[in-house]
Each structure stands twice: as structure tokens, then as C-alpha cells.
Backbone bond lengths (Angstrom), bond angles and torsions (degrees), N, CA, C in turn:
res aa  C-N    CA-C-N  psi(-1)  N-CA   C-N-CA  omega(-1)  CA-C   N-CA-C  phi
1 M - - - 1.454 - - 1.526 109.43 -
2 D 1.316 116.37 136.63 1.455 122.65 179.16 1.526 109.44 -65.63
3 M 1.321 118.01 144.17 1.464 121.12 -178.93 1.520 112.41 -65.91
4 H 1.331 117.49 -13.29 1.458 120.58 -178.82 1.519 112.16 -99.09
5 T 1.340 117.47 6.95 1.457 120.99 176.86 1.517 109.49 -123.88
6 H 1.322 115.87 155.03 1.450 120.89 179.01 1.523 108.61 -149.29
7 E 1.312 116.71 110.61 1.455 123.21 177.25 1.520 112.97 43.48
8 G 1.322 116.82 59.21 1.446 121.60 176.36 1.512 114.57 85.46
9 A 1.312 118.68 -1.89 1.458 122.27 178.70 1.522 109.06 -119.22
10 A 1.314 115.27 154.41 1.467 121.54 177.22 1.515 108.05 -124.19
11 H 1.319 115.78 158.58 1.463 121.17 176.92 1.514 108.69 -110.85
12 D 1.308 115.56 124.96 1.458 121.96 176.58 1.530 107.26 -62.81
13 P 1.346 119.21 117.81 1.459 120.61 -176.64 1.531 113.92 -69.44
14 V 1.314 118.18 -11.77 1.455 120.99 -179.90 1.525 110.56 -88.76
15 C 1.332 117.42 -53.48 1.467 120.46 -174.96 1.521 113.73 -107.18
16 G 1.343 117.39 -13.29 1.453 120.70 178.01 1.513 115.18 86.36
17 M 1.326 118.21 0.07 1.465 120.28 179.66 1.519 110.73 -65.45
18 T 1.325 115.94 150.37 1.453 121.38 173.76 1.518 107.87 -81.81
19 V 1.332 116.26 131.87 1.458 122.66 -175.50 1.519 109.10 -127.29
20 D 1.324 116.81 137.89 1.467 122.12 173.85 1.523 107.19 -85.22
21 P 1.333 118.62 111.98 1.467 120.45 -177.46 1.525 113.03 -65.03
22 N 1.324 117.66 -15.42 1.464 121.28 -179.76 1.524 112.39 -94.14
23 A 1.320 118.09 4.70 1.464 121.70 -175.04 1.529 112.76 -94.09
24 G 1.331 117.59 8.78 1.454 120.05 178.41 1.515 114.47 78.07
25 K 1.322 116.80 18.63 1.465 121.08 178.68 1.525 109.51 -73.40
26 P 1.336 117.60 160.66 1.472 120.76 179.19 1.532 111.62 -61.22
27 S 1.324 115.05 147.80 1.461 120.50 177.04 1.523 108.78 -139.00
28 Y 1.344 114.23 166.10 1.462 120.12 -179.01 1.521 107.60 -151.17
29 A 1.333 116.67 127.79 1.456 121.54 177.31 1.523 108.51 -89.71
30 H 1.333 114.99 128.33 1.466 121.18 178.01 1.517 107.21 -141.21
31 G 1.329 116.30 123.65 1.452 119.65 -175.63 1.524 108.83 62.80
32 A 1.313 117.12 -132.60 1.460 121.89 -179.42 1.529 112.53 -96.05
33 H 1.327 118.35 10.54 1.455 122.30 -174.75 1.524 111.81 -120.87
34 T 1.321 115.15 152.63 1.458 121.78 170.12 1.513 106.65 -110.72
35 Y 1.310 117.09 127.50 1.459 123.46 -179.91 1.511 108.64 -106.89
36 Y 1.334 116.47 143.54 1.456 122.68 -177.99 1.523 109.68 -114.49
37 F 1.330 115.61 148.11 1.458 121.42 -172.80 1.519 111.46 -131.39
38 C 1.322 115.33 155.35 1.460 121.14 179.24 1.525 111.04 -76.65
39 S 1.337 117.10 -24.47 1.461 120.91 -176.08 1.521 110.24 -154.60
40 D 1.333 114.73 166.47 1.468 119.52 175.47 1.523 110.99 -64.84
41 G 1.336 117.26 -30.62 1.463 120.73 179.05 1.517 111.63 -60.64
42 C 1.333 116.49 -46.80 1.470 120.04 178.47 1.527 110.74 -66.15
43 R 1.330 117.21 -38.79 1.465 119.91 178.78 1.525 110.64 -62.98
44 L 1.321 117.79 -41.52 1.463 121.04 179.49 1.528 111.73 -65.46
45 K 1.326 117.63 -40.47 1.473 120.73 177.22 1.519 110.16 -61.52
46 F 1.335 116.89 -45.30 1.458 121.44 -179.59 1.523 110.73 -63.78
47 A 1.338 117.33 -46.06 1.465 121.58 -177.47 1.527 111.60 -61.60
48 A 1.322 117.03 -31.79 1.462 120.85 -179.90 1.522 112.42 -71.00
49 D 1.337 117.99 -29.64 1.466 121.08 -176.65 1.530 110.58 -159.53
50 P 1.342 118.04 70.94 1.464 120.82 -175.91 1.528 114.13 -55.93
51 E 1.313 117.49 -39.00 1.468 119.64 -175.94 1.524 112.01 -64.09
52 R 1.317 117.29 -29.78 1.472 120.62 177.45 1.530 110.52 -58.03
53 Y 1.320 116.47 -40.78 1.458 120.85 -176.09 1.527 112.21 -88.73
54 L 1.320 118.02 -29.00 1.461 120.48 -179.90 1.519 112.01 -77.68
55 N 1.322 118.73 -25.33 1.461 122.20 -177.21 1.516 114.16 -96.19
56 K 1.333 118.12 2.94 1.463 118.83 -177.08 1.525 112.66 -78.73
57 Q 1.329 118.45 -10.34 1.464 124.48 173.55 1.518 113.06 52.09
58 G 1.328 116.63 39.91 1.455 120.46 175.30 1.511 115.43 76.05
59 E 1.302 118.11 2.19 1.462 121.59 179.89 1.519 109.46 -87.82
60 P 1.324 118.27 139.78 1.457 119.53 175.32 1.519 110.36 -66.42
61 E 1.321 115.70 150.13 1.459 119.33 178.55 1.521 109.24 -66.73
62 P 1.336 118.04 137.54 1.465 120.07 -179.09 1.521 111.81 -65.92
63 V 1.313 115.06 146.23 1.460 121.44 177.47 1.520 106.95 -103.39
64 D 1.333 117.00 120.06 1.455 121.35 -178.89 1.521 111.84 -73.81
65 E 1.320 115.77 -40.72 1.455 120.28 -177.81 1.519 109.43 -134.68
66 V 1.312 116.01 144.87 1.453 121.07 174.96 1.522 106.85 -88.43
67 P 1.356 117.19 125.05 1.463 119.31 -179.50 1.523 111.85 -58.81
68 E 1.316 116.86 148.16 1.453 122.64 179.43 1.525 109.58 -57.27
69 G 1.321 116.41 135.07 1.456 121.92 178.66 1.513 114.00 92.54
70 V 1.331 117.72 -6.60 1.462 121.48 179.10 1.515 108.85 -100.04
71 R 1.321 115.35 129.16 1.467 119.55 179.10 1.513 110.56 -81.58
72 N 1.294 117.46 132.35 1.449 123.52 177.70 1.510 107.25 -100.34
73 L 1.340 117.55 104.18 1.465 121.22 -176.14 1.496 111.70 -89.11
């Protein structure tokens, strides 16, 4: 079983959403794996730079600055 799938479900490597690979959602083959996405937007981001999303090891991307009006707790 691919590390990006779990009992009939896949995880979008860009946003982390759970995706049903049988629901006709966008997919992208990279290396020996097929990755599934919640939207064409996530698929396009992944296709532009797959290693960025495959090497993040489940960690959220760091935020350099907190947008104005957002409380940082």
C-alpha cells in the first residue's frame, strides 16, 4: 500500500485532505506513485514542485509573518 493511501482513501500531499481515489478527483504520477488531490489547484501546485510537498514530512509550512489583524496566541 502506498504511504499516501489508507484503506481506500488517499491524502492530498499539498493540503492534507482525505481524498477518495475512486471519486474522479485529479491525480498525478510521480516516480513509482500516483498521488490524488482534492482539486486541480492542489494538483498544479504539486506538479510544479513535487519534492516541496513530499519532503515536508507532515509538518505545516512555516509562517514568516502573521498577517495584520490576526492574533498570534
